[in-house]
N, C-alpha and C positions, 0 to 999 in steps of 0.2 A: 678426319680431313677438309671437309666443308667447311669443319666449324672456325680451321686456323684459315682458310680462304677466305672466308667472307670478312675474317676480323683483321687479318691483311690489306684487304680493299677497303675497309672500312677505315682503319688507320693511315692507309694511304693518303684518301682523301679528306681526313678531319686534319691531316698537316700540308705543310706547302710542297711537299715534295711529289706527291704523285701531280701538281695543279701545274708544280714549275716541270718537271720533264714532258709533258704535254704540251705545255705554251712553247716551249723552247724547241721540240721536235717539230710542231706545226708549223711555227714561226718559220722557221730553215726551210722548211717544206714550200713553203706561200714564197720565200724569197727566191730559191733559186728556180725555181716554176717561174717565178718572173722573170729570171736572167736571162733563161737559155730558151723557156720557150715562148715566151709572150713578147721581150727585149730584144734577142740574138735571134727570134724566128726557129732557133730547132724543133723537128716535127719529132722529136724523139724525148719522151719525158724518163729516159734509163739518164738521161743528162744528171737532174737533179734528184735524183735517188742515190747516184754512187756519190754524187758532191756532199749530202746529209749523211751519209754510211762513216764518214769520216769523224763525224761530229760523235761517234758512239763511243769514242775515248773522252768525251767529258760526261757526256749522257746518260750512261748505265751505273759508273760509280754515287751519281744523282737518286738513284734507286738502290743498289745493291749497298752501301756502306754500312747503312744500319739496320737492314734484311735482320742481322742474327750477331752483329759485334754490339748494337746496343742491347740486347739481353744479357749477353754476358755482361758487361759493362755493371748495369743496374742490379743483374744477382738474378733477374724475371727468369732464366732461364731455366732454376732449379723446379720452379712453376710446369715447364713444358716437360722437364725431364721425369716428372712425378705423374703426369697426366696420363691417363686412358689411350689416349692415341697413339699411336706407336713414330717413333722418332722418322720411319719414310711418310708416311701422312703428315708430319707434321711437316718436312720441306719441303716433299711437293705441295702441299695446301700453301706456301711462303712461293715457289717458284713461280708455280701457278697464276698465282697474284702478280707478280712481276710479268711474266709474261701476258699476261690480261689487259693488262696497263699501254703496251707497247700494242698490244691487239687493237686495241679501240683507238689510236692514234694512226693505225696501220687502215682502218677499215673508214675510218675520215679521209684519208689521203687519196683512196682508190677511186674516190669520185673525182679528184683531179683529171687522168685522162678523159673524161666524159665531156667536161669543163673546156678543156683545149679542144677538144673534138669539134666542137662551135666554131672552131679560130680556122682550123685547117683537118690536114688529114695525121690520125694519131695511129698508128701501129699498137693497137689493145694487147695482142700476146707479147710485145717484147713489154710493153709497160707492166703487164700484171708479171710476168715471170721476173720483174725487175722485184717488183714488190713481193714476192713471192719468198725471192733470194733474201729480200732486205731483213725480211722478218724472219728467215730461221737463222741468218748471220745475228741478227739481234736475241735472238734466243741463246743461240750459242754464248754470246758475252755476258749474259745475265745468268748464268749457270756458273761461268765462270768468277765472275765479281759475287756472288753467293756465295761460294767456295773460299774466297780469300778474304770475305765476314767472316766466315766460321772459325778462322782461325787467328782472330786477334777481336780484344773486346776496344781500340779506339777505331773510332768512323774515320778519324783522317786518316791513320795507317791503312786501312783498307780500302781507301779511296786514292790513297796513291800507289797502291803496290797494284789495283786494278786498271788505272790511270799506265801505268810501266808496262803489265803485261799485255794491254791491248796497243801501245803503241808500238811494243817490240811485234807485234801480229801485224799492224800495220807497216812496218819496216822492212820484215823478214825478206820479202820480195826485193828488195832493196839492197840489202846485207849481203843477201846470197851470189850478186854478183862482185862484190868489191872485196870479198875474203879469197885467200890461195885456196886451192881445193886439192893440193897434196894431201899424202896418208898422213905424213906424221902430225902437220896441222889436225886433221880429225882425230887421232889419236888422242892429241890433246884434249881435244874438245870432249871427247867422251867421258874420257875421266873425268873433268869436271860433271859433267852430266849426273853420273855415278856419284860422286860425293854426295850432287846438289838431294838426288832420292835414297839415297840409305840417310839423309839428315831428316828430311823429309819425313822418312820412314819412322826414324826414332823420334820426330816429334807426334806424332801423330799415336803410336802405339806404345811408346817408351820403354820399347825392348833392346835393351843392349844386345843380347846374344842376337838376336834374330836382323840387327843391325849390322853386327859384324861379318854373317853368314851370308847377305846380299852385296855385302862391300867385297868380301872374298870371292862369292862367286864372280861378280860383274867385271871385275877386275882378271878374274885369271877367263872367263870366256874371250875379254877383249885383249887379253897379251897372247891369249890361244890362237886367235883367227890370226892379230899382226903377224906374229911370226910365221904360219903358215903358207896366209894368203893376204899379203897387206894389199895387194891392188884391192883388194873390197874397198878400202876406206877413199879410194879415188873419188874424191866428187862426193863424198856422203854428205860433208857439210850443207851443201845446196841444195842436197835432197832433204835434208835435217830440216834445213829452214823453207824447204819448198813445202813441207808438208804444215811447219808453222804457220804458214802465209795466208788467214783467212781471207784476205781482202782479193787474192789472186782470182781463188775461185768465183768469186763475186763480181769479177770482170770482165767476164765472160758474156753475161750474162748485157752490160753496157751494149756491148756489141751484136744484140741479137742474138746470141749462141747459148742455145739453152739445154746447159750442163746434170742431167741429174743426179751424178755421182755428188755434186755439190752439196746439196739436201743430203744426202747420204751423211755426207761428211758432217754439216752441220750438225743434221740430228746424233751422231756418234760423240761428237765434242761434246753437245748437250749432256750425253747421256751419262758421261765418263764424268764430269764434273758433277753433277748431280749426286751420284756413286758417293765419290771422294766427300762430298760434305756430308751425306747422309754417315759415312764411316769415318769421316770427323767428328760429327756429334757423337755418335755413337760411344767413342774411345771417351771423350769428355765425360758421357755420363755413365759410364763405370769406373773411370778415374776418382 
């Protein structure tokens, strides 16, 4: 794993991607810190952190789009599959390299509150809790981007799908207030989600029998629950979109509210998508 980590870190900074990511991220922090804290005179550093977090939409694909898709396109993934390092070790090494680049930027930005304290009073607890949440949010997005990169050999496709997924998480909190919450609409959406999960399972495992079993079980449970207790589906979409809204948990920190469950949530998302990436690569290895 350490060898893979060193290779990825070296590759990130022998190409332009690592430098572009750090340059844009630090430039954005500098711009928003100047606007909110120096020009407008806001005492809270959280406004700058919150504004920069929306740019994960473009910054994350910059790092993750070539993480696994490039190896698949160039057929160098065959060398990875036959190496003595386990698939888990390879994926963890790649992911930790991505996280290290983000961590390096956050460490630099962590000096900003001390600089701002020279010009006025800064709530250090709020500032650093926001930076911590920003880092964990970034880790979750990097895990999602790496998983999507493992599903295709095209860097462009990996980048576009990552942008779409992150955009969905950014808009999920707004969308839940715009859609109807009655149980009939919820059932339709659940049916679509079951179909999507069945398709994903078939793409990853190529097992038509297992996919059919999952479809039958999923639709059976949905129909049985709807017939017996349709009221359970009222407001389901609102809850579902709220669960997908990564940003809504981050916004609490902007208002000085420290929410430890947000860190647990981001860590869970990270573990889930790293696990899915490992399974996707294992499936490709044995096929």
